[in-house]
N, C-alpha and C positions, 0 to 999 in steps of 0.2 A: 641739457647739455648743448653746446654749441657744436653744430656739425657743418662741414663745408665740403662740397662735392668736389671730387678730384677727377682731373683729366690729365692724361699724359701730355707732357710739354715737349715741344720739338727743339732739341739742343742746336739745331742749325741756326737758331736765332742769334747765337753768340759766336758763331763761325763766320766772322767777316774779315776781309783782308787787312792785315796790319803789316807794316814794314819799316826798316830803318832807313832814314834819308840823311844826307849830309847837312850840316848847319852852316849857315853863312852869316857873317856880320859886316856892318859897313867899315871901309877903310877910314881911319881917323883922318879927317881933313880932305878926303877926295870924295866928291859928290858922286852918287850913283855907282860907286865902286864897291864891291864886296870881296871878302876873302873867306875861304872855308876854314872852319875851326878844325884842326887836325886830329883833335882827340875826343870829339864829341859828335853824336848822332842824335836825331830826333826819332821818337817812337810815333808813328803817324797812322791814323785811321784813313786808309785809302780811299774808301767811298765818300767820307765826308771831308777829306783833305784836312783832317784836325789832328794837331799834334798833342799827344798825350803828355809827353815829357821829353826832356833833353838828358841824355845819359852818356856816359863815357863809351868809347868804341870797343871796350871789351865786355860790354853788356850782352847777355845772351838772351835773345828774344825767343820766348815760348808762347806760341798762340794758343788761344783757348781750345782749338781743335786739337792740338798736340797734347795739351795737358788731359783733355777728355780721353784720348786714345791711350795715353799712359796708364789710366785707371784700369785698363783691361787686366793688367798683371795683379792688381789688387783683388779685382772681382773674381778672377779665376780662382784665387786662393781662398777667400772668404766663403764663396758660394759653391766651391768644388766644381771646377771646370766650366763655370759659366763664363760665356763670352759677353763682350761688351754689348753686342747686339740683342742678347737675351735680357738685358736690363731696360727698365722703363725710367724715363726722365720725370722725377717726382716734381721738381720745381726749379725755377731759374730766378735768381735775384740779380738784377743788373740796372744800374742808374742810367738816366737818359744820356749821360756823357759817354757810356759804354766803356768807362775807364777801367772797371773790374767787373767780376762776375763770381757767383757761387752756382754750381750745378750739383743738383742732388739726384743720385741714381738709386734705384731699389730693384730688388728681384720680387716681382709681384707674388710668386708662389712660396716665398720664404717669410713666414711669420710665426708669431708665438702668441699665446693667450695669457692674459691675466684678468681673472674675473671673466666678464663678458668682452673685454676689450681685446682687439687684435693689434699687436705691435709688429713692427718690421725694422730690420736694420737698414741703413742707407749710408752711402758714401757721399761726402761733400766734396767737391773739387773747387778750390779758390784760387783765382788767377788774376793778375792786374797788369795794366800796360802803363800806369803812372807811378810804379814804384811803392804804392802805399801798402801793398799786400805781396808777400813772398808766395810763390806757388806752394800750395798746401793741400794735403788730403786728410780728412777727418771722417772717423766712423761714428755715426750716431744712431739714435732709434727714434721712431715716430709712431704715433698712434695711427692705425689703418682702419678705415679709409678716410675718416673725416679730417685727418691731418691737422687737428687742432693743436697737437703738441709735438715739438721736435726738441730732442735733447741730445747732449753729447757726454761721452765719457772721456777717458784720458788717452784714447788711441788715436794718435795723429802723427803726421810726418810733415816737415817743412824744409825747403831747400831753395837756393837761389836759381838753380837751373838743372836740367836733367839730360843734357846731351853728351854726358860722358859716362863711361862704364861704372865709375865710382858712384855717380848719382843714381844710376839705375840699380845698383846693389843696395842702395838706401831704400828705394821702393820695395824691393823684394823682402829686405829685412823687416820693413814695417808690416808687410802682408804676413810674414811669418810670426811676427810678434802678437798679432791678433789671435793666433792660435784657433781653437774650436769655438765657432760663432755661438754654438749652443752653450758653451760654458759661460760666455759673457752675458747671454740672454737670461740664464739661470741665476747670475749674480744680480742682474738688474730686477728680475722678478722677486728675489729675496728682499731687496731694498723696497719694492712696492709693497710687500707684505708688512714691513716695518712701518711704513706710512700709513697703510690702510688701518692698522691697529691703533694708531695714535689719534686721540681725539683732539681736534682744533676747533675752538669756537668760532663761528662765522665772523664775529666781531673782531677777531684777531688777523683775519685774512688780509685786510687792506695794510696794516703795519708790516705784515710778513712780505707782501708784494713790494712795499717800499724799501724794505731791507734788502731783499734779493737784488733789486736793480738800483740800489743806492739813490733812491729818489727822496729828496729832501726839500722842504719849503718852511719858510718863515713868514711872519705877518708882513714884513718888508716886500715880500713878493707880490702881495696883493696890490702894491702901488706900481707894479710894472705891467703895463698891458699885455705885452707878448708873453711874459712868463705866466700871467694870470690865465690867459687862454690855453696855454699848453697844460697848465694844471687842471683846469676845468675839463679839458678833453680827456686827460688821463683819468681823473676822478669819475666821470660819467661812464667811460669804458670799463674801468676796473669794477666798479659797484655792480654793473649789469653782468659782467662776467663772473664774479663771485657768487651773485645770486643764482645764476643759471647752474653752475657746477654744484654748489652746496645744496641747492633744492633738489637736484637730480640724484646726486651721489651720496650726500650726507656730509656731516662735519668731521672730516678726517684728513690725514696728511695726503692721501692719494688724490682727493678732491683738490687739495691745495696745490699738489703738482700740476693738475690739469689747468688750473687758473693760472699758475706761473708760466707753464709751457705755452698756453694759449696766448698770453700777452707778449711772450718773447717772439712768437711767430707772426703776431699781428699787432705791433705796438701802436698806441695812440699817445699824442702829447709829446713826442719827440721830434726834433728836427732831422730831415733827411732819413726816414726810417729804414730805407733799403741799406744804408750804410751802417746800421746798428743791429739788424736782425741777427747776423752771425755771432756777435759778441753777447747779445742778450740770451741767446740759445746756450751758448757756453755757460753762462752764469746759472742758467737753469740746471744744467747737468751737475755743476758744482754745489748748488744748493742741496741736492738730493744726498750727496756724500755728507756734506757739512750737517745737515739737519738730522739725519739718521743717526750720526755720531752724537750730536748734541742731546737728543732725547733719551739716550741710554745713560746719561748722567742723572743720578737720583736727585740732585739738586737743581735740575733744569727747571726754569720757570719763564713763562712768556713775559713777565714783567722786566726780567734782567735781559732776556733775549731781544726785546723789542724797545728797550728804554731809549734809545737814540733816535726812535721814529715817532714817538708819541706826539711831539710838537707838530711834525708834518701832518699827521692824521688830523690833528685838531684844526690846522689850517685847512686842509682839503675838506673836512666836514662843514665848513662855513659856505661852500658852494651850494 
């Protein structure tokens, strides 16, 4: 089993000053003369003097720190009167441009067991300054404390800004919709039992991984150096991860989940992985529901389930 040591992260890393500034453009035909655009402003990283985006003047700027503080309402409800200061920062995902970030918060003393594994709920805050991502809160679960797996259910809220009473009400409704966290944990444990009871040959794990993340390859890709390198990196990482979990845990669906969630959190063979982790982890959560439903069909077979990914595996196994 692959284990990774965890240390609390400092959310101050993403609390840098950002402001809106006026935008100017050259006067047509008049050298060195500029005029201000009346309906647009720039979102600017103050320290780097770097513009993230040009937006209309009705844009509502929400800083990462404000988004973090808003999470207090959700945390108080989920973990019963827990304050934001009682939470630990599990992880931060942010590209070098600092244009967006994901902040994961957990309560260290709140966890549940499946087999010998400890799992805990966490809240992911997503915010961006370049309009690529709306402010969003997602409730997920991760293995504690090696953190090799992070998955999401269907509990999330997304909105364009939170500076009005209406949007604050939306946060509260999201918190209330979560209900009893223990009930969600029990539902997840029941799905884990379904997975643990279902035999999955180790040889089928690579095509399952390709299906979950829609990784496809053809012989033509072998003539493309960049694509070939990415596929080689994926194949090398995937086969090592599969061998590790199946050797340690056995050939079943719960081991498959660990392979899938490990890859989702630490992807190889993808461009700009920090921009992909969130969507990959979302796919991991969806796979649990989809696969548990699929295997309850008496006509389920791996041949049919994985038919569209056999060619990809044949290509990958040439490396």
